[in-house]
C-alpha positions in Angstrom: -15.1 26.3 21.9 -13.8 24.7 25.1 -10.5 23.0 24.1 -11.1 20.3 26.6 -14.1 19.1 24.7 -12.0 17.9 21.8 -8.7 17.2 23.4 -7.6 13.6 24.1 -5.5 13.8 27.3 -2.1 12.3 27.0 -1.8 11.3 30.6 -1.8 12.3 34.2 0.0 15.6 33.5 -3.1 17.1 32.0 -5.9 18.7 34.0 -7.3 16.6 36.9 -9.9 14.0 36.3 -13.4 14.9 37.4 -14.7 11.3 37.6 -13.4 7.8 37.6 -15.7 5.2 35.8 -15.1 1.5 36.1 -15.3 -0.8 33.1 -15.0 -4.2 34.8 -13.6 -6.9 34.7 -15.4 -7.6 37.9 -16.2 -6.2 41.4 -12.5 -5.5 42.3 -12.6 -2.4 40.0 -15.7 -1.0 41.6 -14.6 -1.6 45.1 -11.2 0.0 44.6 -12.4 3.1 42.7 -14.9 3.8 45.5 -12.3 3.3 48.2 -9.7 5.5 46.5 -12.0 8.3 45.4 -14.6 8.2 48.2 -17.3 8.5 45.5 -19.9 5.8 45.4 -22.2 7.2 42.7 -23.1 4.2 40.6 -22.1 3.7 36.9 -23.3 1.3 34.3 -20.5 -1.3 34.6 -20.3 -1.3 38.4 -20.3 -4.7 40.1 -20.7 -6.6 36.8 -18.5 -9.4 35.4 -17.4 -8.8 31.8 -14.4 -8.6 29.6 -13.1 -5.7 27.5 -14.9 -6.9 24.3 -18.2 -6.9 26.1 -17.6 -3.3 27.3 -16.8 -2.2 23.8 -19.9 -3.8 22.3 -22.1 -2.4 25.0 -20.9 1.1 24.2 -21.0 0.6 20.5 -24.6 -0.5 20.7 -25.6 2.3 23.1 -26.5 -0.5 25.6 -29.5 -1.6 23.5 -28.4 -5.3 23.5 -28.0 -5.5 27.3 -30.8 -7.3 29.2 -33.1 -8.0 26.3 -36.1 -10.1 27.2 -35.5 -13.8 26.4 -31.7 -13.4 26.4 -31.0 -13.7 30.2 -30.6 -17.1 31.9 -29.2 -18.7 35.0 -25.5 -19.4 34.8 -22.8 -21.1 36.9 -25.3 -23.4 38.6 -27.6 -20.5 39.3 -24.9 -18.3 41.0 -25.5 -15.5 38.5 -27.5 -14.4 35.5 -25.9 -14.5 32.1 -27.1 -12.0 29.5 -26.4 -13.8 26.1 -27.0 -10.6 24.2 -24.1 -8.8 25.8 -22.0 -11.6 27.4 -22.3 -9.8 30.8 -22.7 -11.8 34.0 -24.9 -10.3 36.7 -24.0 -11.6 40.2 -25.8 -9.0 42.3 -28.9 -7.8 40.5 -31.1 -10.9 40.6 -32.1 -12.7 43.8 -32.9 -16.4 44.0 -36.3 -17.0 45.5 -35.1 -20.0 47.5 -32.1 -18.1 48.8 -29.6 -20.3 47.0 -29.8 -20.6 43.2 -31.4 -18.4 40.5 -34.0 -20.0 38.4 -35.3 -18.8 35.0 -38.6 -17.8 36.8 -36.6 -15.6 39.2 -34.9 -13.8 36.3 -38.1 -13.4 34.3 -40.0 -12.0 37.2 -37.2 -9.5 38.2 -36.0 -8.5 34.7 -38.3 -5.4 34.3 -36.9 -3.9 37.5 -33.3 -4.7 36.6 -33.8 -3.3 33.1 -35.2 -0.1 34.5 -32.1 0.3 36.8 -29.7 -0.2 33.9 -31.7 2.1 31.6 -31.2 4.8 34.1 -27.5 4.0 34.4 -27.1 4.1 30.6 -28.7 7.6 30.6 -26.2 8.6 33.3 -23.4 7.4 31.1 -24.6 9.4 28.2 -25.0 12.6 30.3 -21.5 12.2 31.7 -20.0 11.6 28.2 -21.8 14.7 26.9 -20.6 16.9 29.7 -17.3 18.8 30.0 -16.1 16.4 32.7 -12.7 14.9 32.2 -13.2 11.2 32.9 -10.8 8.4 33.7 -12.3 5.1 32.4 -10.7 2.1 34.2 -10.7 -1.4 33.0 -9.0 -4.2 35.0 -7.8 -6.8 32.5 -7.8 -9.3 35.4 -6.7 -12.3 33.3 -4.3 -10.5 30.9 -6.6 -11.3 28.0 -6.8 -8.0 26.0 -4.3 -6.7 23.5 -3.3 -3.1 22.6 -5.6 -3.5 19.5 -8.5 -4.4 21.8 -8.0 -1.3 23.9 -7.5 1.0 20.9 -10.8 -0.4 19.6 -12.6 0.7 22.7 -11.0 4.1 22.5 -12.2 4.4 18.9 -15.7 3.4 19.8 -15.8 6.0 22.6 -14.6 8.7 20.2 -17.1 7.7 17.5 -20.2 7.5 19.8 -19.3 10.3 22.1 -17.5 13.0 20.1 -15.8 15.5 22.3 -15.9 13.3 25.4 -12.7 14.2 27.3 -11.4 10.9 28.6 -8.4 8.7 29.2 -8.4 4.9 29.4 -6.5 3.3 32.2 -5.7 -0.3 31.2 -4.7 -2.4 34.2 -3.2 -5.8 33.8 -1.5 -8.3 36.1 1.6 -8.2 33.9 3.0 -5.5 31.6 1.5 -5.8 28.0 4.1 -6.8 25.4 2.6 -4.4 22.9 2.4 -1.2 25.1 4.5 0.7 22.5 1.6 0.4 20.1 -0.7 2.4 22.3 -1.6 6.0 21.3 -1.9 8.9 23.7 -5.0 8.7 25.9 -4.4 5.1 26.9 -2.4 4.4 30.1 -1.1 0.8 30.6 -0.4 -0.1 34.2 0.0 -3.2 36.3 -1.8 -4.1 39.5 -1.1 -7.3 41.4 -3.7 -9.8 42.2 -4.6 -10.6 45.8 -5.3 -14.4 46.0 -8.3 -15.1 48.2 -9.4 -11.4 48.4 -11.9 -10.4 45.8 -11.4 -6.7 46.6 -7.9 -6.8 45.3 -4.6 -5.5 46.7 -5.1 -2.0 48.2 -1.4 -1.2 48.1 -1.1 -2.1 44.5 -4.0 0.0 43.5 -2.8 2.9 45.6 0.6 2.7 43.8 -1.2 3.1 40.5 -3.4 6.0 41.5 -0.6 7.8 43.4 0.4 9.5 40.2 -3.1 10.2 38.9 -5.0 13.4 39.7 -8.3 11.8 40.6 -11.1 12.8 43.1 -10.0 11.9 46.6 -12.0 11.5 49.9 -12.4 14.9 51.6 -10.1 15.3 54.6 -11.9 15.9 57.9 -12.1 19.5 59.1 -10.2 20.5 62.2 -12.1 19.5 65.2 -14.1 16.8 63.4 -14.4 13.4 65.1 
């Protein structure tokens, strides 16, 4: 048996991560992971707006409650679509027909195509979790809402639904968690500063966090490349 299939990594000193998978809170996570790793392969939670509880429940339900017909409606004066079944906000997957605000008709018409896209991404999630890959799951707790108990709950759900999945959770907050001592191995609490007025976040703050993590990096140009 491959020992990496049952081992829960204690931190960055273990073998390198093969993949980084974002778990929200919003687009900052997706942008920064793609910038840092140079990998733009899409994952289920990319470019979505959702808190840690929504991530946990989506994984617990194997994504069955995401984008159910009749549960998706315009939200925020039509700036996004809210999925009531999963409490996920979709800012980029539905397009307003008038170019400004989403309507219920827009959502109902486009829902089959959006559902097909996320069904494929859910299958990609399952395949990665069933593979030998060592995965760093990254959640930006952008408003410092989650507790150590919340992060442990997600870790338990991952272990229950994907036995043998070699992964570590990187829990990013704006301020240090008061209950960090309650975290078990396999969960890394770190802080990353906000960048007011810049949805992409603070590049330097993210670089500081990932400087000590063995994650995929963009390939360096070969000698002579322009």
